[in-house]
N, C-alpha and C positions, 0 to 999 in steps of 0.2 A: 504494500500499499504506499510506503513512503516514495517508491518510484514515481508514482503517478502524481502524488502531491508535489514532489520536487518539479516535475515536468510543468504541472499547472502554475507553479510559483516561479518558474523561470530560473531555476537553481542549476548551475552547470553539473553535468553528470559525466563521469569517465567509466565507460564499460569495460570490464576485465572478464576473462574467462571463469574467475571464481566469485568475484563480489563486485558490486558497483561502489565507487567512490563519490561522494557527494561534496560540493563546494559552496555552501550557503554563505551569506554575507555577514560580516561582523556587525552587531547591534550598533557599536559606537563609531568605528572609522569605515566601514564598508568593504574592508579587505576580505578575500576568500578564505574561509576556514574549512580544513579538510575534516571529512567525517565519513565513516562507514555506514552510518544511518542518517535518515532525515526525519525530523519531527517538525511539523509545520508551525506549531506555536511555541516552540524552544527558541530562546535568545542566544545565539551562537556568539561567542566571544573570542577574538584572536589572543595570541600569547602576549603581545604588546599592551593591549588594552586590559587584560585581566590583572596585569600588575598595578593599573591606575583605576581600577573598577569602582572603588570607594569614592574616589575624587569625582569621576565622571558622573556617577549617580547622584552625588550631593549637589551638582550644578541645577538639577532639575530639568535638564533638556531632554533626558532620555527615560521618562517614566512611561 
C-alpha cells in the first residue's frame, strides 16, 4: 500500500529486485530522505535537521 500512496504523493521511488526505496522530502528543508517504507502522514526529517529539530519546532513555522 505504501507504494501506491507514494506514487499519489509524488515521492521518488527506486525499484530494486528485492525492495523499493522511497525518497520523501524532509519536513523542514525539503531534502530527500531515504527510507525502505513510506507512510503518508509521517513527518520525515533528514540528518542535518534532526540535530536542530528542537530549535526548528520552537519557531512555530512547522506546526
